[in-house]
C-alpha atoms as one frame of an Amber mdcrd trajectory, in Angstrom:
protein
 -53.796 -53.969-197.140 -56.756 -55.899-195.943 -59.005 -58.772-196.010 -62.716
 -59.369-195.783 -64.858 -61.775-194.201 -67.902 -62.927-195.800 -69.922 -61.214
-193.955 -68.217 -57.563-194.603 -66.459 -57.386-191.789 -62.755 -57.091-191.618
 -61.199 -59.936-190.303 -57.243 -60.049-191.000 -54.890 -56.726-191.448 -51.836
 -56.963-192.913 -48.549 -55.224-192.050 -45.441 -56.095-192.471 -44.111 -58.800
-190.771 -46.996 -58.932-188.282 -50.706 -60.296-189.086 -53.581 -59.295-186.571
 -56.517 -61.557-186.279 -59.452 -58.827-185.745 -62.615 -61.503-185.276 -60.794
 -62.471-181.733 -60.504 -58.918-180.966 -64.139 -57.335-181.949 -66.061 -60.949
-179.778 -64.174 -60.546-177.171 -65.765 -59.838-173.532 -63.912 -57.070-172.895
 -65.020 -55.602-176.060 -68.891 -56.402-175.318 -69.456 -55.148-172.069 -68.926
 -51.588-172.715 -70.381 -51.797-176.404 -73.713 -52.881-174.964 -74.085 -50.666
-172.787 -73.076 -48.156-175.476 -76.121 -49.936-177.489 -78.545 -49.514-174.656
 -77.984 -46.109-173.953 -78.692 -45.961-178.076 -82.229 -47.511-177.493 -83.151
 -45.642-174.557 -82.644 -42.232-175.772 -84.066 -43.258-179.292 -87.369 -44.806
-177.436 -87.196 -40.989-175.187 -86.984 -38.911-178.369 -89.336 -40.909-179.885
 -93.494 -39.888-178.816 -95.270 -43.197-179.897 -93.056 -45.052-177.301 -93.266
 -42.677-174.736 -96.863 -42.113-175.556 -97.485 -46.030-175.349 -95.140 -46.627
-173.262 -95.870 -44.086-170.338 -98.874 -41.518-170.754-101.431 -44.358-172.227
-101.160 -46.820-169.410-100.979 -43.660-166.372-104.566 -41.968-168.794-106.213
 -45.611-168.883-105.760 -45.624-164.944-107.039 -42.777-164.260-110.286 -43.035
-166.309-110.444 -46.817-165.386-110.963 -45.978-162.048-113.338 -42.969-162.336
-115.340 -45.323-164.468-115.466 -48.749-162.881-114.001 -48.365-159.535-117.016
 -48.232-157.806-118.731 -50.863-159.758-116.193 -53.152-158.878-115.611 -52.463
-155.686-119.488 -52.965-154.724-119.568 -56.465-156.609-115.921 -56.830-154.488
-117.530 -56.284-151.626-121.000 -58.539-152.118-118.418 -61.351-153.075-116.190
 -60.856-149.742-113.414 -61.014-152.911-111.215 -57.593-151.041-109.469 -59.489
-148.443-110.483 -56.887-145.556-109.521 -54.216-147.412-112.672 -51.319-148.219
-111.991 -48.836-149.718-109.948 -48.902-153.577-110.481 -52.330-154.284-110.393
 -52.206-157.744-106.942 -50.560-158.130-105.577 -53.891-157.178-106.558 -55.130
-160.145-106.147 -52.293-163.098-103.157 -50.819-161.077-101.560 -54.103-162.439
-103.645 -54.451-165.541-102.554 -51.052-167.016 -98.704 -51.728-166.077 -98.791
 -54.710-167.618-100.731 -53.102-170.772 -97.701 -50.645-171.230 -95.792 -53.228
-171.346 -97.077 -55.120-174.484 -97.402 -51.760-176.093 -93.868 -50.249-175.263
 -92.655 -53.747-176.177 -94.868 -53.905-179.967 -93.530 -49.861-180.106 -89.810
 -51.086-179.937 -90.961 -54.309-182.233 -91.906 -51.635-185.457 -88.961 -49.535
-184.534 -86.609 -52.491-184.560 -87.995 -53.696-188.713 -87.622 -50.167-189.745
 -83.811 -50.455-188.561 -83.860 -53.047-190.145 -85.582 -52.056-193.367 -83.739
 -48.760-193.903 -79.999 -50.930-193.086 -79.444 -49.572-190.031 -78.703 -53.272
-188.465 -76.934 -54.377-191.612 -74.462 -51.249-190.603 -73.832 -52.416-187.219
 -73.222 -55.899-188.566 -69.910 -55.071-190.506 -68.510 -52.445-187.894 -66.731
 -54.545-185.715 -68.901 -54.265-182.932 -69.494 -57.351-180.453 -72.132 -60.017
-182.264 -73.865 -60.012-179.643 -74.230 -57.315-177.909 -76.636 -56.133-180.637
 -79.596 -58.130-179.217 -78.599 -58.567-175.434 -78.608 -54.699-175.323 -82.714
 -54.665-176.582 -82.989 -56.979-173.861 -81.503 -54.145-171.280 -83.169 -51.750
-172.921 -86.532 -53.334-172.584 -85.973 -54.312-168.656 -84.861 -51.147-167.810
 -88.292 -49.726-170.007 -90.572 -51.942-168.376 -88.975 -50.832-164.642 -89.719
 -47.159-165.727 -93.046 -47.936-166.574 -94.323 -49.882-163.687 -93.246 -47.564
-161.806 -95.197 -44.559-163.228 -97.968 -46.669-163.000 -97.597 -47.520-159.354
 -96.998 -43.643-158.025-100.137 -42.800-160.176-101.910 -45.802-158.683-100.851
 -44.235-155.127-101.858 -41.223-155.839-105.176 -42.853-156.356-105.017 -45.232
-153.114-103.214 -47.579-154.327-100.820 -49.567-151.455 -98.953 -52.792-150.712
-100.139 -54.526-148.002 -97.233 -57.732-148.500 -94.448 -54.779-147.111 -91.210
 -54.487-149.222 -90.008 -57.783-150.500 -93.665 -57.994-151.904 -93.083 -54.782
-153.471 -90.293 -55.477-155.138 -91.801 -58.974-156.135 -94.411 -57.047-157.995
 -92.217 -55.134-160.374 -90.385 -58.618-161.032 -93.376 -60.035-161.959 -93.504
 -57.292-164.690 -90.320 -58.027-165.629 -90.616 -61.861-166.830 -93.972 -60.901
-167.972 -92.165 -58.027-170.221 -89.413 -60.525-171.249 -91.489 -63.227-172.733
 -93.723 -60.276-174.457 -91.165 -58.546-175.967 -89.541 -62.294-176.929 -92.738
 -63.006-179.021 -92.847 -59.562-180.639 -89.015 -59.060-181.726 -89.091 -63.033
-183.383 -92.104 -61.825-185.454 -90.607 -58.288-185.941 -87.186 -59.830-187.183
 -88.945 -62.196-189.522 -91.408 -60.281-191.268 -90.792 -56.314-192.827 -94.698
 -55.365-192.367 -95.563 -54.139-189.029 -99.442 -55.474-189.310 -98.288 -58.630
-187.999 -96.315 -56.986-184.850 -99.327 -55.195-184.536-102.376 -58.054-184.814
-100.464 -59.398-181.742-100.975 -56.163-179.929-104.657 -55.897-181.015-104.980
 -59.625-179.279-103.204 -58.497-176.549-105.828 -55.887-176.226-108.483 -59.079
-176.418-107.016 -60.950-173.869-106.784 -57.758-171.178-110.894 -57.400-171.715
-111.110 -60.941-170.829-109.394 -60.788-167.640-109.413 -60.188-163.845-108.047
 -57.042-164.518-111.420 -54.704-165.551-113.880 -57.396-164.172-113.328 -59.956
-161.186-113.771 -64.393-161.830-116.840 -64.665-160.560-118.532 -62.142-162.926
-117.550 -64.007-166.235-120.415 -67.098-167.341-119.227 -70.484-166.281-118.224
 -71.703-170.063-115.746 -68.664-170.526-114.263 -68.883-166.844-111.703 -71.125
-167.365-110.035 -69.279-170.522-109.962 -66.370-168.339-108.226 -67.735-165.593
-105.536 -69.599-167.174-104.716 -66.541-169.801-101.455 -65.070-169.006-102.572
 -61.624-168.236-104.894 -62.893-165.667-102.134 -65.150-164.233 -99.620 -61.898
-164.169-102.504 -59.777-163.054-103.624 -61.974-160.122 -99.651 -62.696-158.500
 -99.098 -59.084-158.785-102.621 -58.625-156.600-101.621 -60.899-154.049 -98.405
 -59.216-153.496-100.396 -56.280-153.294-102.799 -56.702-151.495-103.085 -60.501
-150.435-104.842 -63.857-151.016-103.341 -67.314-153.346-100.457 -66.230-154.408
 -98.420 -70.020-155.844-100.974 -70.842-158.382-101.113 -67.559-160.435 -96.804
 -66.915-160.132 -96.177 -70.872-161.741 -99.018 -69.546-164.323 -97.624 -66.477
-165.226 -93.602 -68.230-164.773 -95.193 -71.033-167.305 -96.312 -68.688-169.829
 -93.732 -66.067-169.872 -90.279 -68.850-169.215 -92.154 -70.998-172.241 -92.548
 -67.637-174.467 -88.687 -67.155-174.053 -88.132 -71.549-174.882 -90.111 -71.331
-177.710 -89.532 -67.847-179.245 -86.248 -67.200-178.058 -84.273 -68.939-180.924
 -86.336 -67.959-183.566 -85.762 -64.526-182.678 -81.753 -64.567-182.230 -82.223
 -66.510-185.912 -83.907 -63.926-187.093 -82.060 -61.045-185.887 -78.947 -62.164
-187.628 -80.388 -62.554-190.628 -82.433 -59.311-190.256 -78.238 -57.979-189.353
 -77.415 -59.010-192.536 -79.993 -58.147-194.989
């Protein structure tokens, strides 16, 4: 005979002369790590089999980078040479802005697709099924974070490879190249926390897509498309201090050279601030969505 807890999971199992508390076993660290890895594998396989996620995470950013280099590469190069903004680099200057920007665009698009998928899983009752199974409570959300980091790393590497074919190079060495990828992970974690908190509190995908639209607008008002001196004076402060510009300037400094401290601090403040502000709502919302 079994007794069920209020959340639906089997907590106590009776046997002749024996009582077993199953909640302790479910929430043990020995169960947490293997169950988290299994769910990470599930999410990565689901995203890989979803054409929308693959296109938004990998195909769209790569095509965007190629098109931007063909259409705007020479114009940005000429402008940069005029204002001496490429630190002695005479070729492919535009790539040091467009490669970071398209990598970040892929991160935001992939996180948006993942958040929409999360909302659909909640509406279909899949999260509730996991909640009543003997699975560690924290593994569901932690697995999504780890899967996001894996996806971001793969997407960034793909963009860097395409950029290398076009002429992009890491002029600052291997440590700076590794930190280049680290910046995308920090930025992606902050953005994923934001869209996840929205997805778990709303059953409508339009809210998540609205955040994606706002991010696309910020992309046009960043230093990835046009260098800062080309913007009108009245909008320069907004362009310079918005999150995308901070991350792009940090990644440009790590690949080409230039001021690093200011953009890096700005990136950390924006990204970690998003985690702090939206992290607790994301955890609470995920728990509620799992029991809905």
